[in-house]
C-alpha positions in Angstrom: 0.7 -61.0 18.7 4.2 -62.2 18.0 7.1 -60.6 19.8 10.2 -60.7 17.7 12.4 -59.9 20.7 11.0 -63.0 22.4 11.0 -62.9 26.2 13.6 -60.1 26.3 11.2 -57.6 24.5 10.0 -54.8 26.8 6.4 -55.5 26.0 6.7 -59.1 27.0 8.6 -58.2 30.2 5.9 -55.7 31.1 3.2 -58.3 30.5 5.0 -60.8 32.7 4.9 -58.2 35.5 1.3 -57.0 34.9 -1.0 -59.2 32.8 -4.0 -56.8 33.0 -4.2 -54.5 30.0 -6.5 -52.1 28.2 -6.8 -51.9 24.4 -8.6 -49.2 22.5 -10.0 -49.9 19.0 -11.6 -46.8 17.5 -14.1 -45.7 20.1 -14.1 -49.0 22.1 -12.1 -49.5 25.2 -11.5 -53.2 26.0 -9.9 -54.8 29.1 -8.1 -58.1 29.0 -5.4 -60.4 30.4 -2.2 -61.2 28.5 -0.7 -64.7 28.6 1.9 -66.7 26.8 0.4 -69.8 25.2 2.3 -73.0 25.7 5.1 -73.5 23.1 4.2 -76.0 20.5 0.5 -76.0 21.4 -2.3 -75.8 18.8 -3.0 -72.2 19.9 0.7 -71.2 19.5 0.8 -72.7 16.0 -2.5 -71.0 15.1 -1.2 -67.6 16.1 1.9 -68.0 14.1 0.2 -69.3 11.0 -2.5 -66.6 11.0 0.0 -63.7 11.4 2.2 -65.0 8.7 -0.8 -65.4 6.3 -1.8 -61.8 7.1 1.5 -60.1 6.8 3.6 -62.1 4.3 1.7 -61.2 1.2 2.3 -57.5 1.6 5.9 -57.7 3.0 8.9 -57.9 0.6 11.1 -60.1 2.9 10.6 -63.6 4.0 8.9 -63.7 7.4 9.2 -67.5 8.0 12.1 -66.9 10.5 9.9 -64.5 12.4 7.1 -67.0 12.4 9.4 -69.8 13.8 11.4 -67.8 16.4 9.0 -65.1 17.8 7.2 -65.5 21.1 3.4 -65.7 20.8 1.4 -63.5 23.2 -2.3 -63.9 23.6 -4.7 -61.4 25.0 -8.0 -62.7 26.4 -10.4 -59.8 26.1 -13.4 -59.3 28.3 -16.4 -58.7 26.1 -18.5 -55.6 26.5 -22.0 -56.1 27.8 
């Protein structure tokens, strides 16, 4: 995920307090741990590139500023067994 509000966004401040989270996708409940990838890491760049590739084609405004300045948030999900 990218947080446009950077570290001041409520979602990021909440994740800094409690990294454990649950996500529901359709009928699947997944647990995971949120973390902030190191700035300028390969993972950070990958998140930014993939989100821009996904959303820019269907968005009327330029998202390159969002790609550069947003804070990347990664959720490591625990796979169901």
